[in-house]
C-alpha positions as CSV (number, residue, x, y, z in Angstrom):
1,M,0.2,-49.9,-18.4
2,R,0.3,-47.1,-20.9
3,R,-2.4,-45.2,-19.1
4,M,-0.5,-45.5,-15.9
5,A,2.7,-44.2,-17.5
6,E,0.9,-41.2,-18.9
7,T,-0.6,-40.4,-15.5
8,T,2.9,-40.6,-13.9
9,I,4.5,-38.4,-16.5
10,G,1.7,-35.9,-16.2
11,S,1.9,-35.9,-12.4
12,A,5.7,-35.4,-12.5
13,A,5.3,-32.5,-15.0
14,G,2.6,-30.9,-12.9
15,L,4.8,-31.2,-9.8
16,L,7.7,-29.7,-11.7
17,V,5.5,-26.7,-12.8
18,L,4.2,-26.3,-9.3
19,T,7.7,-26.3,-7.9
20,A,8.9,-23.7,-10.5
21,M,5.9,-21.5,-9.6
22,F,6.7,-21.7,-5.9
23,I,10.4,-20.8,-6.5
24,A,9.4,-17.9,-8.7
25,I,7.0,-16.5,-6.1
26,W,9.5,-17.1,-3.3
27,M,12.2,-15.2,-5.1
28,A,9.9,-12.4,-6.1
29,R,8.8,-12.0,-2.4
30,D,12.4,-11.9,-1.2
31,S,13.4,-9.2,-3.8
32,S,10.4,-7.1,-3.0
33,A,11.1,-7.3,0.7
34,G,14.6,-5.9,0.0
35,A,13.1,-3.1,-1.9
36,G,10.8,-2.3,1.0
37,I,13.7,-2.0,3.4
38,A,15.4,0.4,1.0
39,E,12.3,2.4,0.8
40,A,11.9,2.5,4.5
41,D,15.3,4.1,4.9
42,A,14.4,6.9,2.5
43,E,12.5,10.0,3.6
44,P,8.8,9.3,4.1
45,P,6.5,10.7,1.4
46,A,4.7,13.9,2.2
47,L,1.2,12.4,2.1
48,Q,0.1,13.7,5.5
49,S,-3.3,15.2,6.0
50,A,-3.7,18.9,5.1
51,R,-5.3,19.4,8.5
52,V,-2.0,18.8,10.3
53,H,-0.4,21.7,8.4
54,R,-3.1,24.3,8.8
55,T,-2.4,27.3,11.0
56,P,-4.9,28.0,13.7
57,V,-7.2,30.9,13.1
58,T,-6.3,33.6,15.6
59,R,-8.6,36.4,14.4
60,T,-11.6,36.8,12.2
61,S,-12.4,39.3,9.5
62,I,-15.8,40.1,11.1
63,T,-15.9,42.9,13.6
64,P,-17.6,42.6,17.0
65,E,-20.3,45.0,15.8
66,Q,-21.0,42.9,12.8
67,L,-21.2,39.8,14.9
68,Q,-23.6,41.5,17.3
69,A,-25.8,42.6,14.4
70,L,-25.9,39.0,13.1
71,R,-26.9,37.7,16.5
72,E,-29.7,40.2,16.8
73,K,-31.3,39.1,13.5
């Protein structure tokens, strides 16, 4: 009988620990979800690609004569 009592106490303690872990994870998930909503309302970070912000090249520094000379080579 003693062995059965030890198993029962161990099982109850294990179940208690498992329940406490579940509650801790559940509460942490809820608190982080609230932080995510607050962050979503704030301005988005400026982590966009640099390609988006580049201005298009409208002229080159090479003259048409230099370009022609390069093509002839």
